[in-house]
N, C-alpha and C positions, 0 to 999 in steps of 0.2 A: 517419462511421462511426457508431452505434449501440449502444449499451456493449453494451446482447442478445446484439449477433450478434460481436462482442466477446470477452463471456467463453464464446459458446462456443468460441471457438476458440483459447483459452488451453489448455497442454498439463497434465496430471495433477499438477506442480509449483507451475502456477501457480491450479488450481483449488484446493490446497489453500493455497495465501498469499493467495485471495483469503477461501476462506471463516478462517480463523484473524485474517486483518484485515476485515470487515467490521464488528465492531463501532466500528471508525476512521471508517470511507466509507459506509453506509448513513443513506440513503438513497444508492441506487445512482442517481447520474444519468445523464441517457437517452444522451449527446452524451458521449461518449469521451474527449475531451476536454475535457468537466465531470471524468473522472474523474479523469484524470489533475491537474486541479487539487486536486481532493477528497484526493486520495495524498499528492502534494506538501503542503497543512496539515495532514493525522496525520501525516504523517513530520518538523515541525517541532514540533506535538505531542507527539511521544512523543516526540524529540530533546528537546527542553527535560524532559522529564518524568524523563529520565534524571541531563539536567546537575543537575538538583533532588538527584534521590534519592542520587543523586555524589558533592553537594557537603552533605547534612544525614548518609549515610551514608559516609560515609570510602571510600567501595569503589563499583565499579560494579556494575551493577542491569545485570537478563535484555534482554539486547536481539531476545528472539525475536522482540516485535510490530513490531522494525524493517530487521531482518531480511525480515520477509518482506514487506515492505511495499519495503522498496529489492527487489526483487527482482520484487515484483509488480509494483511500475513500471518495469521495465526490461523482460520478459518485454509488456504494456501499449502502455507506448511503441515496441516492437520492429516489433510488428501493427499498428500507426497506420504508417509507415516502409512497411512492405512491402508493407503491406495499400492 
């Protein structure tokens, strides 16, 4: 499946999550499976960043980006599995 077809199939909240996650996954790969891999890499980066901030500041940082990426990955994975 191509990413552009997949993106057109996203729900409203999925589209919002994609929009807020673009800084982590641009450019969007053509292949949907490559997109999942790129989201996984972004998740690892954001998780690492959060753990470093918590370590340095002694408090938990906001997880808006992390939450958006997790929801986006779940929706895309569901569309791939059911499509």
